N, CA, C and O of each residue as an XYZ file, in Angstrom:
388
protein
N     -55.398    -81.262     -2.389
C     -56.347    -82.366     -1.966
C     -56.055    -83.078     -2.927
O     -55.563    -82.745     -4.005
N     -56.479    -84.496     -2.399
C     -56.123    -85.277     -3.486
C     -57.726    -86.177     -3.408
O     -58.208    -86.336     -2.287
N     -58.519    -86.755     -4.689
C     -59.497    -87.256     -4.019
C     -59.361    -89.202     -4.766
O     -58.870    -89.738     -5.759
N     -59.994    -89.552     -3.757
C     -59.594    -91.475     -3.887
C     -60.231    -91.559     -4.995
O     -61.273    -90.917     -5.130
N     -59.724    -92.394     -6.056
C     -60.668    -92.973     -6.738
C     -61.327    -94.536     -6.938
O     -60.609    -95.531     -7.037
N     -62.242    -94.562     -6.964
C     -62.615    -95.919     -6.392
C     -62.253    -96.676     -7.782
O     -62.133    -96.199     -8.910
N     -62.103    -98.153     -7.283
C     -61.471    -99.017     -8.111
C     -62.340    -99.155     -9.429
O     -63.464    -98.674     -9.574
N     -61.751    -99.772    -10.210
C     -62.366    -99.259    -11.735
C     -62.502   -101.429    -11.889
O     -61.753   -102.164    -11.246
N     -63.699   -101.999    -12.944
C     -63.818   -102.956    -12.965
C     -65.457   -103.145    -13.284
O     -66.437   -102.806    -12.621
N     -65.361   -103.720    -14.373
C     -67.181   -104.795    -13.924
C     -67.142   -105.446    -12.794
O     -66.109   -105.740    -12.194
N     -68.552   -105.765    -12.366
C     -68.996   -106.209    -11.353
C     -68.533   -107.541    -11.612
O     -67.968   -108.108    -10.677
N     -68.663   -108.162    -12.719
C     -68.063   -109.436    -12.904
C     -66.713   -109.771    -12.459
O     -66.460   -110.662    -11.647
N     -65.722   -108.892    -13.122
C     -64.813   -109.012    -12.330
C     -64.070   -108.832    -11.002
O     -63.136   -109.528    -10.604
N     -64.781   -107.513    -10.218
C     -65.260   -107.850     -8.832
C     -65.078   -108.981     -8.801
O     -63.908   -109.365     -8.807
N     -66.249   -110.031     -8.751
C     -66.622   -111.081     -8.072
C     -65.758   -112.094     -8.362
O     -65.668   -113.155     -7.743
N     -65.068   -111.723     -9.398
C     -63.654   -112.691     -9.514
C     -63.210   -113.045     -8.710
O     -63.407   -114.131     -8.163
N     -62.220   -111.910     -8.318
C     -61.186   -111.241     -7.730
C     -61.818   -111.925     -6.642
O     -61.444   -113.022     -6.227
N     -62.584   -111.402     -6.278
C     -63.163   -111.693     -4.187
C     -63.674   -113.069     -4.355
O     -64.023   -113.748     -3.389
N     -63.719   -113.470     -5.539
C     -64.618   -115.230     -5.356
C     -63.424   -115.820     -6.213
O     -63.564   -115.435     -7.374
N     -62.681   -116.346     -6.115
C     -62.242   -117.340     -6.978
C     -63.144   -118.576     -7.630
O     -63.957   -119.232     -6.980
N     -62.889   -118.740     -8.832
C     -64.238   -119.944     -8.805
C     -65.526   -119.846     -9.068
O     -66.313   -120.735     -9.394
N     -65.757   -118.338     -8.855
C     -67.410   -118.125     -8.992
C     -67.945   -118.582    -10.378
O     -69.045   -119.091    -10.589
N     -66.941   -118.303    -11.311
C     -67.240   -118.568    -12.977
C     -68.352   -120.105    -12.630
O     -69.353   -119.699    -12.039
N     -68.400   -121.433    -12.811
C     -69.242   -122.258    -12.196
C     -70.507   -122.155    -11.588
O     -71.487   -122.844    -11.869
N     -70.424   -120.997    -10.491
C     -71.854   -120.889    -10.134
C     -72.972   -119.119    -10.326
O     -73.831   -118.537     -9.663
N     -72.191   -118.893    -11.714
C     -72.262   -118.088    -12.234
C     -74.057   -118.274    -12.773
O     -74.493   -119.378    -13.098
N     -74.658   -117.395    -12.781
C     -75.927   -117.433    -13.504
C     -76.535   -116.323    -14.370
O     -76.573   -115.171    -13.937
N     -76.961   -116.606    -15.458
C     -77.031   -116.156    -16.551
C     -78.795   -116.210    -17.255
O     -79.618   -117.116    -17.123
N     -78.880   -115.419    -17.704
C     -80.892   -115.129    -18.359
C     -80.617   -116.555    -19.257
O     -79.885   -117.543    -19.200
N     -81.703   -115.992    -20.130
C     -82.197   -116.720    -21.391
C     -81.204   -116.344    -22.449
O     -80.373   -117.073    -22.990
N     -81.548   -114.529    -22.724
C     -80.779   -113.572    -23.701
C     -79.425   -114.511    -23.781
O     -79.243   -115.373    -24.642
N     -78.519   -114.181    -22.729
C     -77.161   -114.888    -22.447
C     -77.420   -116.156    -22.948
O     -76.894   -116.060    -24.057
N     -77.963   -117.497    -22.871
C     -77.988   -118.949    -23.745
C     -78.044   -118.997    -24.917
O     -77.410   -119.692    -25.712
N     -79.223   -117.854    -25.147
C     -79.163   -117.970    -26.580
C     -78.038   -117.379    -27.165
O     -77.685   -117.691    -28.302
N     -77.288   -116.334    -26.308
C     -76.139   -115.480    -27.732
C     -74.882   -116.853    -27.290
O     -73.859   -116.818    -27.975
N     -74.958   -117.929    -26.265
C     -73.562   -118.216    -25.956
C     -74.251   -119.911    -26.968
O     -73.274   -120.510    -27.417
N     -75.139   -120.388    -27.202
C     -75.865   -121.261    -28.013
C     -76.022   -120.786    -29.181
O     -75.321   -121.310    -30.046
N     -76.685   -119.994    -29.487
C     -77.957   -119.724    -30.595
C     -78.406   -120.288    -31.038
O     -78.454   -120.520    -32.246
N     -79.182   -120.953    -29.725
C     -80.206   -122.174    -29.452
C     -81.767   -120.680    -29.315
O     -81.382   -119.741    -28.619
N     -82.944   -120.530    -29.757
C     -83.259   -119.473    -30.275
C     -83.951   -119.485    -28.095
O     -83.683   -120.372    -27.285
N     -85.093   -117.765    -27.727
C     -85.535   -118.002    -26.430
C     -86.556   -118.484    -26.712
O     -87.196   -118.372    -25.666
N     -87.115   -118.911    -27.346
C     -88.199   -119.650    -27.631
C     -88.512   -120.808    -27.748
O     -89.489   -121.311    -27.193
N     -87.558   -121.518    -28.643
C     -87.318   -123.380    -28.527
C     -86.481   -123.362    -26.573
O     -86.938   -124.250    -25.853
N     -85.181   -122.236    -25.775
C     -85.204   -122.954    -24.674
C     -86.604   -122.531    -24.232
O     -86.395   -122.239    -23.054
N     -87.775   -122.340    -24.434
C     -89.062   -121.923    -23.648
C     -89.563   -123.643    -24.288
O     -89.959   -124.641    -23.685
N     -89.426   -123.493    -25.095
C     -90.318   -125.175    -25.596
C     -89.725   -126.251    -24.688
O     -90.172   -127.167    -23.998
N     -88.326   -125.661    -25.039
C     -87.761   -127.127    -23.883
C     -88.120   -127.295    -22.862
O     -88.831   -128.280    -22.662
N     -87.813   -126.480    -21.864
C     -88.183   -125.991    -20.894
C     -89.917   -126.923    -20.453
O     -90.029   -127.995    -19.858
N     -90.802   -126.222    -20.888
C     -91.458   -126.392    -20.676
C     -91.917   -128.772    -21.331
O     -92.795   -129.456    -20.806
N     -91.146   -129.159    -22.246
C     -91.233   -130.011    -22.210
C     -90.384   -131.151    -21.282
O     -90.482   -132.378    -21.303
N     -89.604   -130.368    -20.549
C     -88.269   -131.343    -20.290
C     -87.357   -131.035    -20.088
O     -86.885   -130.704    -19.001
N     -86.741   -131.082    -21.405
C     -85.809   -130.978    -22.025
C     -84.668   -129.990    -22.214
O     -84.631   -129.088    -21.377
N     -83.830   -129.991    -23.054
C     -82.697   -128.805    -22.807
C     -81.651   -129.218    -21.392
O     -81.439   -130.171    -20.642
N     -81.240   -127.950    -21.595
C     -80.054   -127.839    -20.424
C     -81.272   -127.289    -19.163
O     -82.257   -126.576    -19.354
N     -80.646   -128.087    -17.483
C     -81.005   -127.460    -16.381
C     -81.467   -126.293    -16.098
O     -81.121   -125.667    -17.101
N     -81.942   -125.647    -15.513
C     -82.767   -124.388    -15.159
C     -82.648   -124.369    -13.718
O     -82.505   -125.189    -12.811
N     -82.805   -122.637    -13.907
C     -83.361   -122.414    -12.002
C     -84.557   -121.229    -12.361
O     -84.719   -120.636    -13.427
N     -85.153   -121.129    -11.378
C     -86.629   -119.865    -10.461
C     -86.585   -119.954    -10.049
O     -86.770   -120.880     -9.259
N     -85.868   -117.913    -10.118
C     -85.654   -117.701     -8.723
C     -87.134   -116.545     -8.875
O     -87.485   -115.975     -9.908
N     -87.678   -116.472     -7.749
C     -88.337   -115.178     -7.904
C     -89.110   -115.430     -9.011
O     -90.020   -114.625     -8.817
N     -89.362   -115.961     -9.982
C     -90.284   -115.447    -10.775
C     -89.427   -115.905    -12.162
O     -89.981   -116.448    -13.117
N     -87.606   -115.512    -12.097
C     -87.006   -115.463    -13.334
C     -86.575   -116.807    -13.553
O     -86.535   -117.762    -12.776
N     -86.296   -116.714    -14.628
C     -85.658   -117.821    -15.174
C     -84.324   -117.958    -15.188
O     -84.056   -116.905    -15.767
N     -83.098   -118.556    -14.950
C     -81.937   -118.554    -14.856
C     -81.004   -119.680    -15.271
O     -81.271   -120.811    -14.864
N     -79.582   -119.425    -16.293
C     -79.261   -121.181    -16.235
C     -78.245   -120.968    -15.124
O     -78.158   -119.897    -14.523
N     -77.232   -122.366    -14.789
C     -75.721   -121.431    -14.196
C     -74.778   -122.320    -15.992
O     -74.834   -123.223    -16.827
N     -73.995   -121.025    -15.480
C     -72.974   -120.998    -17.161
C     -72.616   -122.213    -17.158
O     -73.195   -122.862    -18.029
N     -71.985   -122.723    -16.610
C     -71.008   -124.529    -16.198
C     -71.781   -125.297    -16.946
O     -71.331   -126.031    -17.826
N     -73.958   -125.106    -16.428
C     -74.649   -126.158    -16.806
C     -74.550   -125.604    -18.592
O     -74.290   -126.641    -19.202
N     -74.621   -124.779    -19.318
C     -74.867   -124.404    -20.534
C     -73.406   -125.102    -21.165
O     -73.210   -125.702    -22.222
N     -72.719   -124.838    -20.326
C     -70.806   -125.037    -20.584
C     -71.320   -126.505    -21.124
O     -71.569   -127.087    -22.180
N     -71.314   -126.691    -19.891
C     -71.562   -129.090    -19.748
C     -72.184   -129.436    -21.506
O     -71.613   -129.937    -22.475
N     -73.631   -128.882    -21.309
C     -74.292   -129.215    -22.106
C     -74.333   -129.096    -23.509
O     -75.064   -129.707    -24.288
N     -73.076   -127.853    -23.869
C     -72.439   -127.727    -25.412
C     -71.632   -128.889    -25.980
O     -71.494   -129.506    -27.037
N     -70.855   -128.853    -23.878
C     -70.296   -130.228    -24.488
C     -69.808   -131.540    -24.472
O     -68.800   -132.215    -24.680
N     -71.606   -131.622    -23.948
C     -71.538   -133.359    -23.760
C     -72.174   -133.509    -25.410
O     -71.943   -134.514    -26.082
N     -72.782   -132.651    -25.788
C     -73.217   -132.540    -27.552
C     -72.509   -132.390    -28.358
O     -73.045   -132.150    -29.440
N     -70.886   -132.434    -28.348
C     -70.185   -132.462    -29.603
C     -69.983   -133.929    -29.923
O     -69.930   -134.952    -29.240
N     -69.884   -133.642    -31.265
C     -69.670   -134.815    -32.309
C     -68.326   -134.716    -33.103
O     -67.901   -133.561    -33.095
N     -67.467   -135.677    -33.846
C     -66.150   -135.636    -33.874
C     -66.745   -136.360    -35.576
O     -65.824   -136.409    -36.391
N     -67.581   -136.675    -35.898
C     -67.584   -137.157    -36.910
C     -69.742   -137.329    -37.375
O     -70.648   -137.273    -36.543
N     -69.928   -137.573    -39.230
C     -70.798   -137.612    -39.550
C     -70.979   -138.777    -38.922
O     -72.101   -138.809    -38.416
N     -70.259   -139.902    -38.708
C     -70.489   -141.250    -38.798
C     -71.272   -141.262    -37.362
O     -72.369   -141.812    -37.276
N     -70.714   -140.687    -36.343
C     -70.921   -140.734    -35.131
C     -72.202   -139.449    -34.943
O     -72.715   -139.668    -33.846
N     -72.575   -138.776    -35.304
C     -73.573   -137.474    -35.159
C     -75.149   -138.215    -35.799
O     -76.246   -137.663    -35.714
N     -74.907   -139.455    -36.371
C     -76.102   -140.716    -37.103
C     -76.036   -141.508    -36.032
O     -77.103   -141.925    -35.581
N     -74.932   -141.845    -35.466
C     -75.573   -143.001    -33.789
C     -75.497   -142.095    -33.503
O     -75.456   -141.447    -34.549
N     -75.440   -141.491    -32.753
C     -76.326   -140.371    -31.831
C     -77.726   -140.293    -31.897
O     -78.530   -140.263    -30.965
N     -77.982   -140.255    -33.474
C     -79.564   -139.876    -33.751
C     -80.058   -141.230    -33.649
O     -80.893   -141.460    -32.774
N     -79.686   -142.127    -34.381
C     -79.978   -143.476    -34.249
C     -80.475   -144.104    -32.559
O     -81.446   -144.693    -32.085
N     -79.385   -143.655    -32.150
C     -79.610   -144.278    -30.648
C     -80.897   -143.131    -29.954
O     -81.985   -143.499    -29.512
N     -80.543   -142.131    -30.002
C     -81.656   -141.389    -29.417
C     -82.933   -141.776    -29.670
O     -83.528   -141.720    -28.594
N     -83.836   -142.227    -30.736
C     -84.821   -142.410    -31.576
C     -85.281   -143.897    -31.506
O     -86.245   -144.372    -32.107
N     -84.296   -144.653    -30.537
C     -84.428   -146.028    -30.281
C     -84.780   -145.652    -28.699
O     -85.536   -146.413    -28.094
N     -84.355   -144.736    -28.171
C     -84.868   -144.642    -26.834
C     -86.739   -144.446    -26.470
O     -87.509   -144.902    -25.624
N     -86.884   -143.199    -28.039
C     -87.856   -142.533    -27.731
C     -89.260   -143.351    -28.039
O     -90.414   -142.929    -27.955
N     -88.580   -145.213    -28.586
C     -90.051   -145.577    -29.654
C     -90.856   -146.345    -28.234
O     -91.985   -146.824    -28.349
């Protein structure tokens, strides 16, 4: 008698194979954002209250972030040199005055 084996793999792997391109629509939680970015959950929470930081979604009381938004947020803050960093900080300060 042969036994059928269930297809192995994580739920994420199965989703990727069933829905190509799903990664850009993948929702992640605060812990995962903190792990990816190194930004604490407390800071993420303060940023949400202040209307700062990456965009987020609230589903039935749960805070979630699109992985693509987190990656875009980080990419947009890439600094190529110290001089460029100072220019960006100066421009940001002028906008807040």
